[in-house]
C-alpha positions as CSV (number, residue, x, y, z in Angstrom):
1,M,-8.9,-19.3,-13.0
2,S,-7.5,-17.3,-10.1
3,E,-9.1,-17.3,-6.7
4,L,-10.9,-14.1,-5.6
5,V,-9.6,-12.6,-2.3
6,D,-11.7,-10.6,0.0
7,C,-9.9,-7.3,0.4
8,T,-12.6,-5.5,2.4
9,P,-10.6,-5.8,5.7
10,L,-8.3,-3.2,4.1
11,F,-11.0,-0.6,4.6
12,D,-10.1,-0.8,8.3
13,M,-6.6,0.3,7.6
14,A,-8.0,3.9,7.1
15,A,-8.8,4.1,10.8
16,T,-5.2,3.4,11.7
17,H,-3.8,5.8,9.1
18,A,-4.9,9.1,10.5
19,A,-3.8,12.5,9.3
20,V,-1.3,13.0,12.2
21,T,0.6,9.7,12.0
22,H,0.1,8.8,8.3
23,P,-0.7,12.1,6.5
24,A,-1.6,12.1,2.8
25,P,0.9,14.3,0.9
26,F,-1.7,17.1,0.9
27,F,-1.7,17.1,4.7
28,D,2.1,16.6,5.2
29,D,3.6,19.9,6.4
30,D,6.7,19.3,4.3
31,L,5.0,18.1,1.1
32,R,1.8,20.1,1.1
33,T,0.6,18.5,-2.2
34,I,1.2,15.8,-4.8
35,Q,1.2,16.7,-8.4
36,V,-0.8,14.5,-10.9
37,H,2.5,13.3,-12.5
38,E,4.2,12.5,-9.1
39,R,4.3,9.1,-7.3
40,C,4.1,8.6,-3.6
41,G,6.6,6.3,-1.9
42,F,9.1,5.8,0.9
43,N,12.8,6.4,1.3
44,S,13.4,2.8,2.4
45,R,11.8,-0.7,2.6
46,E,11.9,-0.3,6.4
47,A,9.9,3.0,6.2
48,L,7.3,1.2,4.0
49,D,7.1,-1.7,6.5
50,C,6.7,0.8,9.4
51,W,4.0,2.8,7.6
52,F,2.0,-0.3,6.9
53,A,2.8,-2.1,10.2
54,G,0.2,-4.8,10.9
55,W,-1.1,-4.5,7.3
56,T,1.6,-6.1,5.1
57,G,-0.1,-9.5,5.4
58,P,-3.5,-8.3,4.2
59,L,-1.9,-6.1,1.5
60,S,0.2,-9.1,0.3
61,E,-2.9,-11.3,0.2
62,C,-4.7,-8.7,-1.9
63,G,-1.8,-8.7,-4.4
64,F,-0.2,-5.4,-3.6
65,R,3.2,-4.9,-5.3
66,V,6.4,-2.8,-4.5
67,W,8.1,-0.8,-7.2
68,V,11.7,0.2,-6.3
69,Y,13.1,3.3,-7.9
70,E,16.4,5.1,-7.9
71,V,15.7,8.8,-7.7
72,P,18.2,11.6,-7.7
73,D,18.2,13.6,-4.4
74,G,17.2,16.8,-6.2
75,D,14.1,15.1,-7.8
76,V,12.5,13.8,-4.6
77,R,10.5,15.7,-2.0
78,V,10.7,14.2,1.5
79,G,7.7,14.4,3.8
80,A,7.8,15.3,7.5
81,V,6.5,11.9,8.7
82,G,7.6,8.3,8.3
83,G,10.0,8.5,5.4
84,Q,7.2,9.4,2.9
85,V,8.4,10.9,-0.3
86,V,6.9,12.0,-3.6
87,F,8.8,12.1,-6.9
88,D,8.4,12.5,-10.7
89,P,8.9,9.0,-12.2
90,A,10.2,10.7,-15.4
91,H,13.3,11.6,-13.4
92,A,13.7,8.2,-11.7
93,E,15.0,4.8,-12.8
94,L,12.8,1.8,-12.1
95,I,15.0,-0.8,-10.5
96,E,12.6,-3.7,-9.8
97,T,9.0,-4.7,-9.0
98,H,8.0,-7.5,-6.7
99,E,5.1,-8.8,-4.6
100,L,4.7,-7.1,-1.3
101,E,5.9,-9.6,1.3
102,A,4.2,-9.8,4.7
103,V,6.4,-8.7,7.6
104,A,5.8,-10.2,11.0
């Protein structure tokens, strides 16, 4: 039997991810939207770590995972902030998945 983890502290993450510094794709000036078939991601592991700075520990404890894709340049849209990207997974190759590791 697996142990239940209290993930309610992640609700506080919303306060640190405001529209200006961490915009959803709908509010990113370069993306403007995300289609139902698209996935949101980052252009590097460093960008992911920076976006979730201070939260990788709690995210890891709550079982969040990372999916790594190779996406052709023409099939990815890059946001204005923090290396955020959106892409169609039908045009991407899944390279690996792994547990999100906490970053100090």
